[in-house]
C-alpha positions as CSV (number, residue, x, y, z in Angstrom):
1,M,0.0,0.0,0.0
2,E,1.3,3.5,-0.9
3,E,2.5,5.4,2.1
4,R,1.1,8.9,2.5
5,N,3.7,11.6,3.3
6,V,1.3,14.2,4.8
7,N,1.6,16.6,7.7
8,R,-1.5,15.7,9.7
9,F,-1.8,19.3,10.9
10,D,-1.5,20.8,7.4
11,F,-4.1,19.1,5.1
12,D,-7.3,20.6,3.9
13,S,-10.9,19.4,3.1
14,D,-10.1,18.1,-0.4
15,Y,-7.9,15.4,1.2
16,A,-10.8,13.0,1.8
17,R,-11.0,10.4,-1.0
18,A,-14.5,9.4,0.0
19,G,-17.3,10.3,2.4
20,L,-17.2,13.4,4.5
21,T,-14.7,16.2,3.8
22,L,-12.7,17.6,6.7
23,N,-14.9,20.6,7.0
24,Q,-18.0,18.4,7.0
25,Y,-16.5,16.2,9.6
26,V,-15.5,19.0,11.9
27,T,-19.0,20.5,11.4
28,Q,-20.6,17.2,12.3
29,T,-18.5,16.9,15.5
30,F,-19.5,20.4,16.6
31,G,-23.1,19.5,15.8
32,W,-22.9,16.6,18.3
33,M,-21.3,18.9,20.9
34,F,-24.0,21.5,20.3
35,M,-26.8,18.9,20.7
36,G,-25.3,17.7,24.0
37,L,-25.1,21.3,25.3
38,M,-28.7,22.0,24.3
39,I,-29.9,18.8,26.1
40,T,-28.0,19.8,29.2
41,F,-29.0,23.4,29.4
42,L,-32.7,23.0,28.3
43,L,-33.2,20.1,30.7
44,A,-31.6,22.1,33.5
45,A,-33.8,25.1,32.8
46,A,-36.9,22.9,32.6
47,L,-36.2,21.2,35.9
48,A,-35.6,24.6,37.6
49,L,-38.6,26.4,36.1
50,T,-41.0,23.6,37.0
51,S,-39.5,23.3,40.5
52,I,-38.9,19.6,39.9
53,V,-35.3,20.2,40.9
54,Y,-36.3,20.7,44.5
55,Y,-37.9,17.3,44.7
56,L,-35.0,15.6,42.9
57,F,-32.4,16.9,45.3
58,M,-34.5,15.8,48.3
59,I,-33.5,12.3,47.3
60,P,-30.7,11.2,49.7
61,Y,-27.2,11.2,48.2
62,I,-28.5,12.2,44.8
63,M,-25.6,14.5,43.9
64,P,-22.9,11.9,44.6
65,I,-24.9,9.3,42.7
66,L,-25.2,11.6,39.7
67,L,-21.5,12.5,39.7
68,I,-20.5,8.8,40.0
69,A,-22.9,8.0,37.1
70,E,-21.3,10.7,35.0
71,L,-17.8,9.4,35.7
72,V,-18.9,5.9,34.8
73,V,-20.4,7.0,31.5
74,V,-17.2,9.0,30.6
75,L,-15.0,6.0,31.5
76,V,-17.1,3.6,29.4
77,M,-17.0,6.0,26.5
78,S,-13.3,6.3,26.8
79,T,-12.7,2.6,26.7
80,G,-13.7,-0.2,24.3
81,I,-14.4,2.2,21.5
82,L,-13.3,-0.4,18.9
83,E,-15.9,-2.9,20.0
84,R,-18.8,-0.6,20.7
85,S,-21.3,0.3,18.0
86,V,-21.8,3.9,16.8
87,G,-25.4,3.8,18.1
88,V,-24.3,2.8,21.6
89,T,-21.6,5.6,21.6
90,R,-24.2,8.2,20.6
91,T,-26.6,6.9,23.3
92,L,-23.9,7.2,26.0
93,F,-23.2,10.7,25.0
94,A,-26.9,11.6,25.2
95,V,-27.1,9.9,28.6
96,Y,-24.1,11.9,29.9
97,S,-25.8,15.1,28.6
98,I,-29.0,14.2,30.5
99,L,-27.2,13.4,33.7
100,N,-25.3,16.7,33.5
101,G,-28.5,18.5,32.8
102,I,-29.9,17.3,36.1
103,V,-26.8,18.4,37.9
104,F,-26.8,21.8,36.2
105,S,-30.4,22.5,37.3
106,V,-28.9,23.6,40.6
107,Y,-27.2,26.5,38.9
108,F,-30.6,27.7,37.5
109,V,-31.7,28.0,41.2
110,A,-28.6,29.5,42.5
111,Y,-28.1,32.1,39.8
112,D,-30.3,34.5,37.9
113,V,-31.2,33.3,34.4
114,I,-29.9,36.6,32.9
115,N,-26.6,36.0,34.6
116,L,-26.4,32.5,33.3
117,I,-27.2,33.6,29.7
118,F,-24.5,36.3,29.9
119,I,-21.9,33.8,31.1
120,F,-23.0,31.2,28.5
121,G,-22.6,33.8,25.7
122,L,-19.2,34.8,27.0
123,T,-18.2,31.2,27.1
124,A,-19.3,30.7,23.6
125,L,-17.3,33.7,22.4
126,F,-14.1,32.5,24.1
127,F,-14.6,28.9,23.1
128,G,-15.3,29.8,19.5
129,A,-12.1,31.9,19.2
130,F,-9.9,29.1,20.5
131,A,-11.7,26.5,18.4
132,L,-11.0,28.5,15.3
133,Y,-7.4,28.7,16.3
134,G,-7.2,25.0,16.8
135,R,-8.9,24.4,13.4
136,F,-6.7,26.5,11.3
137,T,-3.3,26.7,13.0
138,K,-0.4,24.7,11.4
139,T,1.4,24.4,14.8
140,D,1.4,21.0,16.5
141,L,-0.5,21.7,19.7
142,S,0.2,18.2,21.1
143,K,3.4,19.8,22.6
144,L,1.1,21.6,25.0
145,R,-0.2,18.3,26.4
146,P,2.2,18.0,29.4
147,L,1.4,21.6,30.5
148,L,-2.4,21.0,30.1
149,I,-2.2,17.8,32.1
150,G,-0.2,19.7,34.8
151,G,-2.8,22.4,34.9
152,L,-5.6,19.9,35.1
153,I,-3.9,18.2,38.1
154,F,-3.5,21.5,39.8
155,L,-7.2,22.3,39.4
156,V,-8.3,18.9,40.7
157,I,-6.0,19.2,43.8
158,A,-7.0,22.8,44.4
159,N,-10.8,22.0,44.2
160,L,-10.3,19.0,46.5
161,I,-8.5,21.2,49.1
162,T,-11.3,23.8,49.0
163,M,-13.7,21.1,50.2
164,F,-11.8,21.0,53.5
165,I,-9.9,24.4,53.7
166,D,-11.2,27.9,53.1
167,L,-9.2,29.1,50.0
168,T,-11.4,32.1,49.3
169,S,-8.3,34.3,48.8
170,M,-7.1,31.9,46.1
171,E,-10.5,31.5,44.4
172,R,-9.8,34.0,41.6
173,V,-6.4,32.5,40.9
174,I,-7.9,29.0,40.6
175,C,-10.6,30.3,38.3
176,M,-8.1,32.1,36.1
177,V,-6.0,28.9,35.8
178,G,-9.1,26.9,35.0
179,I,-10.2,29.4,32.3
180,V,-6.7,29.3,30.6
181,V,-6.4,25.5,30.8
182,F,-9.8,24.8,29.2
183,L,-9.3,27.5,26.5
184,C,-6.1,25.7,25.6
185,F,-7.8,22.3,25.8
186,T,-10.4,23.6,23.3
187,A,-7.7,24.4,20.7
188,F,-5.9,21.2,21.4
189,D,-9.1,19.0,21.1
190,V,-10.2,20.8,17.9
191,Q,-6.8,20.0,16.3
192,K,-7.3,16.3,17.5
193,I,-10.5,16.2,15.3
194,K,-8.3,16.9,12.3
195,A,-5.8,14.2,13.4
196,N,-8.6,11.7,13.9
197,Y,-9.9,12.5,10.4
198,E,-6.5,11.8,8.9
199,Y,-5.9,8.6,11.0
200,F,-9.3,7.0,10.4
201,N,-9.9,8.2,6.9
202,G,-11.4,5.4,4.9
203,N,-13.0,3.7,8.0
204,E,-16.4,5.3,8.2
205,E,-17.5,3.6,11.4
206,M,-14.4,4.6,13.4
207,L,-14.7,8.2,12.0
208,Q,-18.2,8.3,13.4
209,K,-17.2,7.0,16.8
210,A,-14.2,9.3,17.0
211,S,-16.5,12.2,16.0
212,I,-18.8,11.6,19.0
213,Y,-15.9,11.0,21.4
214,S,-14.3,14.3,20.2
215,A,-17.7,16.0,20.7
216,L,-17.7,14.7,24.3
217,Q,-14.2,16.3,24.8
218,L,-15.3,19.6,23.4
219,Y,-18.5,19.4,25.4
220,L,-16.4,19.0,28.6
221,D,-14.1,21.8,27.6
222,F,-17.2,24.1,27.1
223,I,-18.8,23.0,30.4
224,N,-15.7,23.5,32.5
225,L,-14.9,26.8,30.9
226,F,-18.5,27.9,31.6
227,L,-18.2,26.8,35.3
228,Y,-14.9,28.7,35.8
229,L,-16.2,31.8,34.2
230,L,-19.4,31.5,36.3
231,R,-17.2,31.2,39.5
232,F,-15.1,34.2,38.3
233,L,-17.8,36.6,37.2
234,G,-21.2,35.2,38.4
235,R,-23.2,36.5,41.3
236,S,-25.3,34.0,43.1
237,R,-28.7,34.9,44.6
238,S,-27.3,34.3,48.1
239,S,-24.5,36.9,47.7
240,R,-27.0,39.8,47.4
């Protein structure tokens, strides 16, 4: 078989020999991400507006159960992708979006809707700018991976410590680190969509699975960026 001598970060949409072009593939992946976000935010809003959220969170240990369920779904999606069908992968992504929608309903109680809409719009603006950079840059962003993983570890440790120690004085620093880390992850993950397209080109089923998995990564980037911006700029009802 003829070996391709192609820079995987420097090919364009006409590279596809069959099926979706690169632009169509990237658009499809963002479409899945957008669908997941709409499920999450519309469900959260509906639960809050109908006051169902109050009854849900009266269930003992409901929050730990939801968080564990989310972790399990992400772990399942991250493993066994070769054996799992496209339909099951899509279903898992939808299930995760629903679970997160239940969790997010709390924010619609804690914050004004106008405040949430403003932060959502700001998140979309920042996310879009870095996504465009990741799509069109010719620089290999995989070199950032060690720094991003280090930043992620810092955030996990810092957030765990805040559960036991008052780090109010460090809150803004933690939020700023979180914002930078997930903006960079956005560009990094968008470039990975291009890499997946190159790697799985010709295998339609794997392309579809990789598209949904990439959509999950972008979804998580957007959600985490939203949460850190909300912590940084948002005003809860109780703070008034």
